[in-house]
Residue frames as a rotation matrix with the C-alpha (Angstrom) as fourth column:
MET 1
-0.402 -0.569 -0.717 90.45
-0.754 0.650 -0.092 133.83
0.519 0.504 -0.690 97.15
THR 2
0.674 0.708 -0.212 88.83
-0.503 0.650 0.570 130.50
0.541 -0.277 0.794 97.90
ARG 3
0.522 -0.486 0.701 90.32
-0.640 0.321 0.698 128.18
-0.564 -0.813 -0.143 100.52
GLN 4
0.721 -0.225 0.655 91.15
0.468 0.856 -0.221 125.64
-0.511 0.466 0.723 97.74
ARG 5
0.778 -0.408 0.478 92.90
0.271 -0.469 -0.841 128.30
0.567 0.783 -0.254 95.71
HIS 6
0.617 -0.524 0.587 94.83
-0.764 -0.578 0.287 129.45
0.188 -0.625 -0.757 98.76
LEU 7
0.539 -0.400 0.741 96.02
-0.208 0.790 0.577 125.87
-0.816 -0.465 0.343 99.52
LEU 8
0.751 -0.233 0.618 96.98
0.646 0.453 -0.614 125.36
-0.137 0.860 0.491 95.88
LYS 9
0.750 -0.488 0.446 98.96
-0.201 -0.811 -0.549 128.58
0.630 0.323 -0.707 95.93
GLN 10
0.527 -0.569 0.631 100.84
-0.780 -0.028 0.625 127.43
-0.338 -0.822 -0.459 99.04
VAL 11
0.568 -0.314 0.761 101.68
0.305 0.939 0.160 124.08
-0.764 0.141 0.629 97.39
ARG 12
0.819 -0.229 0.526 102.74
0.510 -0.129 -0.850 125.85
0.262 0.965 0.011 94.20
THR 13
0.693 -0.561 0.452 104.99
-0.585 -0.804 -0.102 128.19
0.421 -0.194 -0.886 96.14
ALA 14
0.471 -0.499 0.728 106.54
-0.607 0.415 0.677 125.48
-0.640 -0.761 -0.107 98.35
GLY 15
0.429 -0.245 0.869 107.13
0.438 0.898 0.037 123.18
-0.790 0.365 0.493 95.39
ARG 16
-0.343 -0.521 -0.781 108.17
-0.359 -0.696 0.622 125.92
-0.868 0.494 0.052 93.00
TYR 17
-0.159 0.409 0.899 105.73
0.761 0.631 -0.152 124.53
-0.629 0.660 -0.411 90.46
ILE 18
-0.969 -0.242 0.045 105.42
0.202 -0.675 0.710 126.44
-0.141 0.697 0.703 87.21
THR 19
-0.559 0.828 0.029 101.70
-0.314 -0.244 0.918 125.87
0.767 0.504 0.396 86.80
ASP 20
-0.179 0.647 0.741 98.65
-0.973 -0.005 -0.231 125.42
-0.145 -0.762 0.630 88.99
GLN 21
0.696 0.476 -0.537 98.08
-0.595 0.801 -0.061 122.06
0.401 0.362 0.841 87.23
GLU 22
-0.153 -0.813 -0.562 101.46
-0.050 0.574 -0.817 120.74
0.987 -0.096 -0.128 88.43
ALA 23
-0.820 -0.118 0.561 100.73
-0.527 -0.229 -0.818 121.83
0.225 -0.966 0.126 91.98
GLU 24
0.119 0.956 0.270 97.24
-0.987 0.144 -0.076 120.40
-0.111 -0.257 0.960 91.87
ARG 25
0.485 -0.038 -0.874 98.48
-0.377 0.892 -0.248 117.06
0.789 0.449 0.418 90.52
ALA 26
-0.590 -0.766 -0.255 100.95
-0.013 0.326 -0.945 116.80
0.807 -0.555 -0.203 93.41
LEU 27
-0.626 0.445 0.640 98.31
-0.780 -0.364 -0.509 117.90
0.007 -0.818 0.575 95.93
ASP 28
0.454 0.874 -0.175 95.84
-0.873 0.476 0.111 115.30
0.180 0.102 0.978 94.76
ALA 29
0.234 -0.430 -0.872 98.44
-0.120 0.877 -0.465 112.51
0.965 0.213 0.154 94.71
VAL 30
-0.803 -0.593 0.068 99.70
-0.102 0.025 -0.994 113.21
0.588 -0.805 -0.080 98.22
LEU 31
-0.413 0.718 0.560 96.20
-0.906 -0.262 -0.333 113.64
-0.093 -0.645 0.759 99.66
THR 32
0.524 0.556 -0.646 95.16
-0.658 0.745 0.108 110.34
0.541 0.368 0.756 98.09
ALA 33
-0.108 -0.659 -0.745 98.12
0.150 0.730 -0.667 108.56
0.983 -0.184 0.020 99.62
LEU 34
-0.881 -0.223 0.417 97.69
-0.324 -0.360 -0.875 110.35
0.345 -0.906 0.245 102.97
GLY 35
-0.010 0.976 0.215 94.01
-0.974 -0.059 0.221 109.47
0.228 -0.208 0.951 103.09
SER 36
0.575 0.221 -0.787 94.92
-0.208 0.971 0.120 105.79
0.791 0.095 0.605 103.18
GLN 37
-0.376 -0.874 -0.307 97.37
0.227 0.234 -0.945 106.33
0.898 -0.425 0.110 106.10
LEU 38
-0.899 -0.037 0.435 95.38
-0.340 -0.565 -0.752 108.20
0.274 -0.824 0.496 108.70
THR 39
-0.254 0.841 -0.478 92.60
0.556 0.531 0.639 107.06
0.791 -0.103 -0.603 110.97
GLY 40
-0.138 0.256 -0.957 90.66
0.990 0.017 -0.138 108.27
-0.019 -0.967 -0.255 113.97
ASP 41
0.565 0.458 -0.687 90.32
0.596 -0.802 -0.045 111.80
-0.571 -0.384 -0.726 115.33
GLU 42
-0.309 -0.790 -0.529 93.40
0.042 -0.567 0.823 113.07
-0.950 0.232 0.209 113.52
ARG 43
-0.773 0.114 0.624 91.92
0.630 0.248 0.736 111.97
-0.071 0.962 -0.263 110.17
CYS 44
0.257 0.965 0.054 88.65
0.963 -0.260 0.065 113.77
0.077 0.035 -0.996 111.02
GLU 45
0.475 -0.106 -0.874 90.39
0.377 -0.873 0.311 116.91
-0.795 -0.477 -0.374 112.19
LEU 46
-0.703 -0.704 -0.098 92.63
0.143 -0.274 0.951 117.12
-0.697 0.655 0.293 109.12
ALA 47
-0.510 0.595 0.621 89.58
0.845 0.211 0.492 116.62
0.162 0.775 -0.610 106.89
ALA 48
0.469 0.761 -0.449 87.80
0.844 -0.535 -0.026 119.42
-0.260 -0.367 -0.893 108.73
VAL 49
0.200 -0.413 -0.888 90.51
0.064 -0.899 0.433 122.00
-0.978 -0.143 -0.153 107.92
LEU 50
-0.752 -0.457 0.475 90.87
0.449 0.173 0.877 120.98
-0.483 0.872 0.075 104.25
PRO 51
-0.538 0.567 -0.624 89.00
-0.750 -0.660 0.047 122.89
-0.385 0.493 0.780 101.58
ASP 52
0.374 0.874 0.311 86.03
-0.646 0.486 -0.588 121.01
-0.665 0.019 0.746 100.09
ARG 53
0.724 -0.081 -0.685 87.73
-0.598 0.422 -0.682 119.62
0.344 0.903 0.257 96.98
SER 54
-0.373 -0.920 -0.118 90.85
-0.634 0.345 -0.692 118.49
0.678 -0.184 -0.712 98.88
ARG 55
-0.401 0.305 0.864 88.69
-0.789 0.364 -0.495 117.06
-0.465 -0.880 0.094 101.65
ALA 56
0.706 0.704 -0.078 86.77
-0.631 0.575 -0.521 114.94
-0.322 0.417 0.850 99.09
THR 57
0.367 -0.648 -0.667 90.05
-0.526 0.447 -0.724 113.59
0.767 0.617 -0.177 97.66
PHE 58
-0.604 -0.664 0.439 91.44
-0.697 0.174 -0.696 112.84
0.386 -0.727 -0.568 101.16
THR 59
-0.336 0.559 0.758 88.28
-0.743 0.337 -0.578 111.26
-0.578 -0.758 0.302 102.63
ALA 60
0.534 0.532 -0.658 87.56
-0.837 0.444 -0.320 109.12
0.123 0.721 0.682 99.52
GLN 61
-0.235 -0.749 -0.620 90.40
-0.544 0.630 -0.555 106.84
0.806 0.207 -0.555 100.54
VAL 62
0.869 0.446 -0.216 89.87
-0.109 0.597 0.795 103.83
0.483 -0.667 0.567 102.78
PRO 63
0.279 -0.825 0.491 92.56
-0.960 -0.254 0.119 103.81
0.027 -0.505 -0.863 105.55
LEU 64
0.040 -0.415 -0.909 94.87
-0.268 0.872 -0.410 100.83
0.963 0.260 -0.076 105.60
PRO 65
0.816 0.262 -0.515 95.03
0.362 0.463 0.809 98.70
0.451 -0.847 0.283 108.78
GLU 66
0.360 -0.801 -0.479 98.66
0.652 -0.152 0.743 99.87
-0.668 -0.580 0.467 109.26
PRO 67
0.859 -0.073 -0.506 100.19
-0.327 -0.838 -0.436 103.01
-0.393 0.540 -0.744 107.80
ALA 68
0.766 -0.622 0.162 102.97
0.516 0.443 -0.733 102.55
0.384 0.645 0.660 105.28
THR 69
0.059 -0.849 -0.525 106.56
0.822 -0.257 0.508 103.48
-0.566 -0.462 0.683 106.08
ALA 70
0.373 0.019 -0.928 107.64
-0.189 -0.977 -0.096 106.89
-0.908 0.211 -0.361 104.89
PRO 71
-0.707 -0.648 -0.283 109.73
-0.417 0.059 0.907 105.43
-0.572 0.759 -0.312 102.02
ALA 72
-0.677 0.546 0.494 106.69
0.690 0.705 0.165 103.30
-0.258 0.452 -0.854 100.92
PHE 73
0.327 0.774 -0.542 104.50
0.502 -0.628 -0.594 106.41
-0.801 -0.078 -0.594 101.10
VAL 74
-0.046 -0.451 -0.891 106.90
-0.554 -0.731 0.398 108.32
-0.831 0.512 -0.216 98.81
GLU 75
-0.918 -0.341 0.204 107.05
-0.051 0.610 0.791 105.32
-0.394 0.715 -0.577 96.48
ALA 76
-0.216 0.929 0.300 103.26
0.833 0.336 -0.440 105.22
-0.509 0.155 -0.846 96.24
VAL 77
0.490 0.318 -0.812 103.22
0.008 -0.933 -0.360 108.87
-0.872 0.170 -0.459 95.29
ALA 78
-0.493 -0.743 -0.452 105.99
-0.537 -0.149 0.830 108.28
-0.685 0.652 -0.325 92.73
CYS 79
-0.804 0.232 0.547 103.92
0.481 0.795 0.370 105.52
-0.350 0.561 -0.751 91.11
THR 80
0.236 0.963 -0.127 100.78
0.717 -0.261 -0.646 107.69
-0.656 0.061 -0.752 91.05
LEU 81
0.572 -0.086 -0.816 102.70
-0.292 -0.951 -0.105 110.60
-0.767 0.298 -0.568 89.47
ASN 82
0.834 -0.362 0.416 104.87
0.551 0.578 -0.602 108.33
-0.023 0.732 0.681 87.28
THR 83
0.675 -0.638 0.371 107.97
-0.482 -0.762 -0.432 110.10
0.559 0.113 -0.822 88.48
SER 84
-0.181 -0.854 -0.488 111.28
0.114 0.475 -0.873 109.33
0.977 -0.213 0.012 90.26
LEU 85
0.285 0.203 -0.937 111.54
0.900 0.279 0.334 108.82
0.329 -0.939 -0.103 94.00
THR 86
-0.691 -0.628 -0.358 113.51
0.702 -0.701 -0.126 112.08
-0.172 -0.338 0.925 94.27
ASN 87
-0.813 0.436 0.386 110.81
-0.119 -0.774 0.622 114.06
0.570 0.459 0.681 92.50
ALA 88
0.166 0.906 -0.389 108.08
0.323 0.323 0.890 112.34
0.932 -0.274 -0.239 94.53
ARG 89
-0.123 -0.281 -0.952 109.87
0.992 -0.018 -0.123 113.21
0.017 -0.960 0.281 97.78
TRP 90
-0.979 -0.200 0.023 109.89
0.202 -0.975 0.097 116.85
0.003 0.099 0.995 96.63
ASP 91
-0.432 0.887 0.163 106.18
-0.165 -0.255 0.953 116.69
0.887 0.385 0.257 95.81
VAL 92
0.235 0.501 -0.833 105.31
0.708 0.499 0.499 115.03
0.666 -0.707 -0.237 99.10
SER 93
-0.429 -0.506 -0.749 107.32
0.888 -0.390 -0.245 117.53
-0.168 -0.769 0.616 101.13
SER 94
-0.949 0.111 0.296 105.86
0.023 -0.910 0.415 120.49
0.315 0.400 0.861 99.23
VAL 95
-0.081 0.996 -0.031 102.29
-0.072 0.025 0.997 119.35
0.994 0.083 0.070 99.89
LEU 96
0.248 0.179 -0.952 102.91
0.833 0.463 0.304 118.35
0.495 -0.868 -0.035 103.46
ALA 97
-0.786 -0.534 -0.312 104.54
0.617 -0.711 -0.337 121.68
-0.042 -0.457 0.888 104.25
ALA 98
-0.709 0.608 0.358 101.40
-0.288 -0.713 0.640 123.40
0.644 0.350 0.680 102.99
LEU 99
0.215 0.801 -0.559 99.23
0.236 0.513 0.825 121.04
0.948 -0.310 -0.079 105.02
THR 100
-0.265 -0.395 -0.879 101.27
0.944 0.080 -0.321 121.80
0.197 -0.915 0.352 108.14
THR 101
-0.986 -0.074 0.147 100.62
0.061 -0.994 -0.094 125.49
0.153 -0.084 0.985 107.67
LEU 102
-0.336 0.942 0.002 96.94
-0.403 -0.146 0.904 124.78
0.851 0.303 0.428 107.21
ALA 103
0.326 0.493 -0.806 96.58
0.372 0.717 0.589 122.31
0.869 -0.492 0.051 110.10
GLY 104
0.583 -0.223 0.781 98.84
-0.693 -0.638 0.335 124.03
0.424 -0.737 -0.526 112.62
ASP 105
-0.375 -0.927 0.017 101.55
-0.742 0.289 -0.605 122.67
0.556 -0.240 -0.796 114.83
GLN 106
-0.377 0.242 0.894 99.38
-0.790 0.421 -0.446 120.79
-0.484 -0.874 0.033 117.33
LEU 107
0.720 0.685 0.111 97.44
-0.493 0.617 -0.613 118.78
-0.488 0.387 0.782 114.79
THR 108
0.513 -0.608 -0.606 100.62
-0.601 0.250 -0.759 118.12
0.613 0.753 -0.237 112.82
ASP 109
-0.512 -0.691 0.510 102.33
-0.844 0.296 -0.447 116.82
0.158 -0.660 -0.735 115.98
ARG 110
-0.015 0.617 0.787 99.38
-0.621 0.611 -0.490 114.47
-0.784 -0.496 0.374 116.53
LEU 111
0.850 0.248 -0.465 99.43
-0.527 0.416 -0.741 113.28
0.010 0.875 0.484 112.91
LEU 112
0.063 -0.935 -0.350 103.10
-0.712 0.204 -0.672 112.48
0.699 0.292 -0.653 113.25
ALA 113
-0.458 -0.187 0.869 102.50
-0.845 0.394 -0.361 110.59
-0.275 -0.900 -0.338 116.44
HIS 114
0.372 0.701 0.609 100.20
-0.390 0.713 -0.583 108.24
-0.842 -0.020 0.538 114.56
LEU 115
0.876 -0.176 -0.449 102.54
-0.406 0.233 -0.884 107.73
0.260 0.956 0.133 111.55
PRO 116
0.729 -0.672 -0.127 105.65
0.683 0.703 0.197 105.54
-0.043 -0.231 0.972 111.46
ARG 117
0.260 -0.765 -0.590 109.06
0.149 -0.572 0.807 107.13
-0.954 -0.297 -0.035 112.09
GLY 118
-0.580 -0.597 0.554 110.39
0.678 0.022 0.734 108.96
-0.451 0.802 0.392 109.03
TYR 119
0.234 0.766 0.598 107.33
0.935 -0.346 0.077 111.03
0.267 0.541 -0.798 108.20
ALA 120
0.526 -0.010 -0.850 108.58
0.502 -0.803 0.320 114.02
-0.686 -0.596 -0.417 110.23
LEU 121
-0.562 -0.804 -0.193 111.21
0.268 -0.398 0.877 114.83
-0.782 0.441 0.440 107.57
LEU 122
-0.548 0.444 0.709 108.49
0.807 0.056 0.588 114.72
0.221 0.894 -0.389 104.90
PHE 123
0.554 0.822 -0.133 106.57
0.816 -0.505 0.280 117.29
0.163 -0.264 -0.951 106.95
GLY 124
0.272 -0.569 0.776 109.68
0.109 -0.784 -0.612 119.50
0.956 0.251 -0.151 107.18
ARG 125
0.784 0.023 0.621 110.37
-0.602 -0.222 0.767 118.60
0.155 -0.975 -0.160 110.81
ALA 126
-0.415 -0.903 0.113 113.33
-0.871 0.358 -0.336 117.04
0.263 -0.238 -0.935 112.58
ASP 127
0.515 0.494 -0.700 112.86
-0.275 0.869 0.411 113.31
0.811 -0.019 0.584 113.07
LEU 128
-0.310 -0.637 0.706 113.78
-0.836 -0.172 -0.521 113.09
0.453 -0.752 -0.479 116.70
THR 129
0.259 0.365 -0.894 113.77
0.136 0.903 0.408 109.96
0.956 -0.227 0.184 118.87
ALA 130
0.865 0.058 0.499 113.76
-0.474 -0.232 0.849 109.64
0.165 -0.971 -0.174 122.65
ALA 131
-0.131 -0.990 -0.058 117.13
-0.787 0.139 -0.600 108.83
0.602 -0.033 -0.798 124.18
């Protein structure tokens, strides 16, 4: 099984998508949005673990000067997929869960450190703050 096929299978399973096309559509939309959010070493390291096709989708995006809030990120995915915010949140979480598995905990922690508060929940993590 190719790396791309394996990632797609993880997304399809996490999102309970009926077809590969549904999972691929969600994967592409989330990687496109995520590619505009990340910069620096974390961006390069995430790109390095992505399969070729997903890497191309992710790296084709020009990072914004400041990452969007988590709600704005979900809204961007909703617009891309022409779906509701609830469905987009499901799509985002399904893809980010698969990316967490692929990237590992250490890289995921560093990605979250560079994104605004609220993204942790999208990655399937608790959104903790310091006391």
